C-alpha positions, 0 to 999 in steps of 0.5 A, a space after each residue: 954770013 951763017 957762022 958770024 950768027 952762030 957764033 954772036 948768038 953762041 957768045 950771047 948766050 955765053 954772056 947770059 949763062 956768065 949772068 946767072 952764075 953770078 947770081 945777078 939772076 936770082 937777085 933781078 927783082 923788088 924786095 920789101 924790108 922784113 927786118 932791119 937790125 943791130 946785133 951785139 956781141 952778146 947777141 942782143 938785137 937794137 931795131 935801128 928803124 923801130 919794129 916795122 920798119 919799111 924799106 923797098 930794094 930793086 934790083 935790076 938785071 942790068 946791075 944796078 938797083 936802089 934800096 930804102 929804109 924807113 923808121 914807122 911814124 916819123 915826126 912830120 915837121 910843124 912847118 910842113 915845108 923840109 928847109 924850115 923843119 927844126 934842129 930835132 926835125 931834121 936829127 929824127 928824120 934823117 935818124 929814122 932813114 936809110 937810103 943809097 942807090 949803085 951798081 952792084 954785083 955778085 962774087 960768091 957768097 957775097 954782094 959787093 954795092 958800089 954806092 954812088 949816092 946814100 944819105 950817110 954821106 959816109 958811103 958815098 963812092 964806096 965799096 961794100 962788101 956783105 954776105 948774103 943767102 938767099 932762101 926761097 922769097 928771103 935774101 937776108 945779108 950782113 952789115 960789116 960796119 953799118 952807118 950806126 959804128 961799133 961794135 955791132 953788124 947790122 942785118 937785113 933781111 928782104 921778101 921778094 915780091 910776087 907781080 900780084 904783089 907789086 900792083 896797088 898800093 898799099 896803106 
């Protein structure tokens, strides 16, 4: 019995160590959006969601994530009812957001998002590989094929929130 317990302890310790080597442990937490841009071949930047986009990204230790990005100041629906939105209101609402969730894993310097569902339906059921870097509390990755298509690369920057920043609501 003693040997079985020792084996289980060593096995669990090895699994935890392997998980930390994959980088999942270093990503776990909640992040606030800093910037989301498309970068053209000439280096110019396009702020897809305006100058002050809002967003949240959460990673758990089990390999699940959720991500939401919104343009600040999206117009409200005049009818106050989503099902009665005009074509223009629906277009602005969809263009002003990007959300998806699923599972993730780390392979070297790449994060792989296995997207279960997304506001951009073309990404549902896909795997998205993105090179990333972590510097202090900043997590930045590149999107080789952004939702806008074309000859641009996306760049998304997130800041990890501490426990004190997670309490209460922001206005």
